[in-house]
C-alpha positions in Angstrom: -72.8 -2.0 -49.8 -71.5 -5.4 -48.9 -69.8 -5.3 -45.5 -67.0 -7.7 -46.7 -65.5 -4.9 -48.8 -64.7 -3.0 -45.5 -63.6 -5.9 -43.3 -59.9 -6.1 -44.2 -59.5 -2.3 -44.2 -61.2 -2.1 -40.8 -59.0 -4.9 -39.4 -55.8 -3.2 -40.5 -57.0 0.2 -39.1 -57.9 -1.4 -35.7 -54.5 -3.1 -35.6 -52.7 0.2 -36.0 -51.9 -0.4 -39.7 -51.8 1.9 -42.7 -54.2 1.6 -45.6 -54.1 3.2 -49.1 -57.6 4.1 -50.1 -59.7 6.3 -52.4 -61.4 9.4 -51.0 -63.8 11.9 -52.5 -60.7 13.9 -53.6 -57.5 12.0 -54.2 -56.1 8.6 -52.9 -55.1 8.8 -49.3 -52.8 7.2 -46.8 -55.0 6.4 -43.9 -54.8 5.2 -40.3 -56.6 5.5 -36.9 -56.4 9.2 -36.1 -56.4 8.4 -32.3 -53.3 6.2 -32.5 -50.1 8.3 -32.3 -47.8 5.4 -33.4 -49.9 4.8 -36.6 -49.9 8.6 -37.3 -46.1 8.6 -36.9 -45.8 5.9 -39.5 -47.8 8.1 -42.0 -45.2 10.9 -41.5 -42.4 8.3 -42.1 -44.0 7.0 -45.3 -44.4 10.6 -46.6 -40.9 11.6 -45.3 -42.5 14.6 -43.8 -42.0 16.5 -40.6 -44.7 15.9 -37.9 -44.8 19.7 -37.2 -47.3 19.8 -40.1 -50.8 18.7 -39.3 -52.9 16.1 -41.3 -56.4 16.1 -42.7 -58.8 13.7 -41.0 -62.1 12.2 -42.2 -65.2 12.0 -40.1 -68.5 10.4 -41.2 -70.8 13.2 -39.8 -71.0 16.2 -37.5 -71.8 14.0 -34.6 -68.4 12.4 -34.9 -66.7 15.8 -35.3 -68.5 17.0 -32.1 -66.8 14.1 -30.1 -63.3 15.3 -31.1 -63.6 19.1 -31.2 -64.4 20.9 -27.9 -66.7 23.5 -29.4 -68.1 23.6 -33.0 -68.5 27.2 -34.3 -72.0 27.7 -35.7 -70.6 28.8 -39.1 -69.0 25.4 -39.5 -72.3 23.6 -39.2 -73.8 26.0 -41.7 -71.0 25.4 -44.2 -71.3 21.6 -43.9 -75.1 21.8 -44.4 -74.9 23.7 -47.7 -71.6 22.2 -49.0 -71.8 20.1 -52.2 -68.0 20.0 -53.0 -65.1 18.4 -51.0 -64.4 20.9 -48.2 -62.0 20.5 -45.3 -62.7 22.7 -42.3 -60.0 23.6 -39.7 -61.7 23.6 -36.3 -60.3 25.3 -33.2 -59.5 23.3 -30.0 -59.4 19.6 -30.8 -59.7 17.0 -28.1 -56.1 15.7 -28.0 -54.6 12.8 -26.2 -51.3 12.7 -24.3 -48.0 11.7 -25.9 -47.7 8.7 -23.4 -50.8 6.7 -24.3 -53.4 6.5 -27.1 -57.0 6.9 -26.2 -59.8 6.2 -28.7 -61.8 9.1 -27.3 -59.1 11.7 -28.2 -57.1 12.5 -31.3 -53.4 11.6 -31.5 -51.3 14.5 -30.5 -49.4 14.3 -33.8 -52.5 14.4 -35.9 -53.4 18.0 -34.9 -51.6 21.3 -35.5 -49.3 22.7 -32.8 -51.9 25.4 -32.0 -54.5 22.7 -31.2 -56.5 23.1 -34.4 -57.6 20.1 -36.5 -58.5 19.8 -40.2 -61.5 17.5 -40.8 -63.6 16.7 -43.8 -66.9 14.8 -44.1 -66.3 12.9 -47.4 -68.8 13.2 -50.2 -68.4 9.5 -51.2 -70.4 6.6 -49.8 -67.4 4.2 -49.6 -65.3 6.6 -47.6 -68.1 7.8 -45.3 -69.2 4.2 -44.6 -65.6 3.1 -43.8 -65.2 5.9 -41.2 -68.7 5.2 -39.8 -67.9 1.5 -39.4 -64.6 2.3 -37.8 -66.3 4.6 -35.3 -63.6 7.3 -35.1 -61.8 9.6 -37.5 -59.3 8.3 -40.0 -56.2 10.2 -41.3 -56.5 11.1 -45.0 -53.2 12.5 -46.4 -52.3 12.4 -50.1 -50.6 9.2 -51.2 -47.2 10.7 -52.2 -43.8 11.4 -50.7 -43.8 15.0 -49.4 -42.8 17.5 -52.1 -43.7 15.2 -55.0 -46.8 15.7 -57.1 -50.1 14.5 -55.7 -51.4 11.5 -57.7 -54.9 12.1 -59.1 -55.7 8.4 -59.5 -54.5 5.0 -58.4 -52.4 4.5 -61.6 -50.3 7.6 -60.6 -49.3 6.4 -57.1 -45.7 5.4 -56.8 -44.7 1.8 -56.2 -42.7 3.1 -53.1 -46.0 4.3 -51.5 -47.8 1.1 -52.5 -45.1 -1.1 -50.9 -45.1 0.9 -47.7 -48.8 0.3 -46.6 -50.4 -2.7 -45.0 -53.5 -2.9 -47.2 -54.6 -1.4 -50.5 -58.4 -0.9 -51.1 -59.7 -2.2 -54.4 -58.9 0.6 -57.0 -62.4 0.4 -58.6 -63.8 2.3 -55.6 -62.0 5.5 -56.8 -65.0 6.1 -59.0 -66.6 9.4 -58.0 -63.4 11.0 -56.7 -62.6 14.5 -58.1 -58.9 13.7 -58.5 -57.9 17.1 -56.9 -57.5 18.4 -53.4 -60.4 19.8 -51.4 -60.9 23.5 -50.5 -59.7 24.3 -46.9 -61.6 26.8 -44.7 -60.4 27.8 -41.2 -63.2 28.8 -38.8 -63.0 30.6 -35.5 -65.2 30.3 -32.4 -66.4 33.8 -33.3 -67.6 32.3 -36.6 -64.9 34.1 -38.5 -63.8 32.4 -41.8 -60.4 32.3 -43.5 -60.1 30.6 -46.9 -56.8 28.7 -46.9 -57.3 27.0 -50.3 -60.1 27.5 -52.8 
């Protein structure tokens, strides 16, 4: 894929901005998951409490290993055999301080209060390449005001959401998205599994 299609989105992400972009599931509001100020803006746009955690996207298991202290073996097995959008909640994220952002640790407000973090490796080339080029996880939360219905495609996203972001990715890249949310599986260090959403 031509690198130019990524350049503006990457520039906005690096500057701490918010993008509206297609994922392998639904359209997402995205930002640098290591930047607490950018993450705070996502909560503002969604009009949602930051006591709730967000889903992040990573390009591969190597990236996840940099931001999660210990990967349960079962998680690697699930990723290996998975052929549908699947978000895994990992224990013990590498979290930065409230005082300063650090590109080697996740923003404190991007993870749950118990230190767990929800991460998905997207099954879409555009998304995976975007995260790979960015070099660290990107927030991916549905492009709607909290409590309103999740838009399945670009045409269903409210003007209020579109007006609140710094850059909108070309809508033609939504091809291949499922239009519905991913499954969510929580894994423990003992390789226990809890299905949160099928």
